[in-house]
C-alpha positions as CSV (number, residue, x, y, z in Angstrom):
1,M,97.6,64.8,83.8
2,S,94.0,65.0,85.0
3,S,91.2,65.6,82.6
4,G,91.3,69.4,83.3
5,Y,93.7,71.8,81.7
6,K,96.3,74.2,82.9
7,A,97.1,77.4,81.2
8,Y,99.7,79.9,82.3
9,L,98.9,83.1,80.3
10,F,100.5,86.1,82.0
11,I,100.4,89.5,80.4
12,H,102.1,92.7,81.5
13,I,100.0,95.7,80.3
14,I,100.9,99.4,80.3
15,W,98.4,102.2,79.6
16,T,98.4,105.9,80.0
17,V,96.2,108.8,81.2
18,Y,94.8,110.7,78.3
19,N,97.4,113.1,76.9
20,R,99.7,111.7,79.6
21,K,98.4,114.1,82.1
22,A,99.9,113.6,85.6
23,L,96.5,113.2,87.3
24,L,97.1,110.1,89.4
25,G,98.6,111.4,92.6
26,R,99.7,108.8,95.3
27,P,96.4,109.0,97.3
28,I,94.3,108.5,94.1
29,R,96.5,105.6,92.9
30,H,96.1,103.9,96.3
31,V,92.3,103.8,96.2
32,L,92.1,103.4,92.4
33,F,94.4,100.3,92.3
34,A,92.6,98.7,95.3
35,H,89.3,99.3,93.5
36,M,90.6,97.9,90.2
37,Q,91.8,94.7,91.9
38,K,88.5,94.2,93.8
39,N,86.3,94.9,90.8
40,A,88.4,92.7,88.5
41,E,88.2,89.8,90.9
42,E,84.5,90.2,91.1
43,N,84.3,90.0,87.4
44,G,86.6,87.0,86.9
45,I,89.7,88.9,86.0
46,R,92.9,88.0,87.9
47,I,95.2,91.0,88.5
48,L,98.4,89.8,90.0
49,A,100.0,93.2,90.4
50,V,99.0,96.8,89.6
51,D,100.9,100.0,90.2
52,G,102.0,103.1,88.4
53,V,102.9,106.7,88.6
54,E,101.0,110.0,87.9
55,D,100.6,109.4,84.2
56,H,100.5,105.7,83.6
57,V,99.6,102.2,85.0
58,H,101.4,98.8,84.9
59,C,99.2,95.8,85.4
60,L,100.1,92.0,85.4
61,I,97.2,89.8,84.7
62,Q,96.7,86.1,84.4
63,L,94.3,85.4,81.6
64,H,91.9,82.4,81.6
65,P,92.1,80.6,78.3
66,T,88.5,81.7,77.5
67,Q,89.3,85.4,78.1
68,N,90.1,87.8,75.3
69,L,93.0,90.2,76.1
70,S,91.5,93.3,74.5
71,M,88.2,92.7,76.2
72,V,89.8,92.2,79.6
73,I,91.8,95.4,79.2
74,K,88.8,97.3,78.0
75,A,86.8,96.1,81.0
76,I,89.5,97.2,83.5
77,K,90.0,100.6,81.9
78,N,86.4,101.4,81.3
79,E,85.2,100.5,84.8
80,S,88.0,102.4,86.5
81,F,87.4,105.4,84.2
82,Y,83.7,105.5,85.1
83,W,84.4,104.9,88.8
84,L,86.9,107.7,89.1
85,N,84.5,110.2,87.4
86,E,81.4,109.0,89.2
87,N,83.1,109.4,92.6
88,K,84.6,112.7,91.6
89,L,88.0,111.8,92.9
90,L,89.8,114.3,90.6
91,Q,89.3,118.0,90.0
92,E,88.7,117.4,86.3
93,N,87.1,114.8,84.1
94,F,89.3,111.7,83.7
95,E,90.1,109.6,80.7
96,W,92.5,106.9,79.7
97,E,94.3,106.9,76.4
98,E,92.7,104.5,74.0
99,G,95.7,102.2,73.4
100,Y,98.0,100.1,75.5
101,A,101.1,98.0,75.4
102,A,100.9,94.3,76.3
103,Y,103.8,91.9,76.7
104,S,103.6,88.2,77.4
105,V,105.4,87.0,80.5
106,S,107.0,83.6,81.1
107,P,105.7,81.8,84.2
108,S,109.4,81.8,85.4
109,A,109.5,85.6,85.2
110,V,106.2,86.4,87.0
111,K,107.8,87.2,90.3
112,Q,110.4,89.5,88.6
113,V,107.6,91.4,86.7
114,M,105.5,91.7,89.9
115,D,108.6,93.2,91.7
116,Y,109.2,95.6,88.7
117,I,105.5,96.7,88.8
118,H,105.6,97.3,92.6
119,K,108.7,99.5,92.2
120,Q,107.3,102.0,89.8
121,Q,107.8,105.0,92.0
122,E,111.4,104.2,92.4
123,H,111.9,103.2,88.8
124,H,110.4,106.5,87.4
125,K,112.7,108.7,89.5
126,T,115.3,108.1,86.8
127,K,113.4,106.8,83.7
128,T,110.6,108.3,81.7
129,L,107.7,106.3,80.3
130,D,109.1,106.7,76.8
131,S,112.5,105.3,77.8
132,E,110.7,102.4,79.5
133,L,108.6,101.6,76.5
134,E,111.7,101.8,74.3
135,M,113.4,99.2,76.5
136,F,110.4,96.9,76.1
137,E,110.4,97.4,72.3
138,K,114.0,96.4,72.1
139,I,113.2,93.0,73.5
140,Q,113.1,90.8,70.5
141,L,112.8,87.1,69.8
142,P,116.0,85.3,68.6
143,G,116.5,84.7,64.9
């Protein structure tokens, strides 16, 4: 191995619109997610996939070993919140919920998670956010 290091830190993050309001229509999501990816890249944050529905967002990031997960999420959420409000893309003031769910992803599962994220519209035709989060909560380590 060379003198450098390799780190494969992949995190699937889910966060919601404040009070789970269905504010993110398809046209808004299209421009918002493109903006989020561009801004993240400009700030050294690697978003591999981002998608969602009217009331929540899924994002897969690759963390650099020097990055702090909560600070990265805070940066993505805060910047997108300010950008949406500053550009008056919605009829009302926009906010994200304070919390989030974050799940580590094995390098071998990255493509599967990216596919899952990109199929949010289809997925949420039959499943609610609560049922989705319950499914993630049931994933437990052996033993």
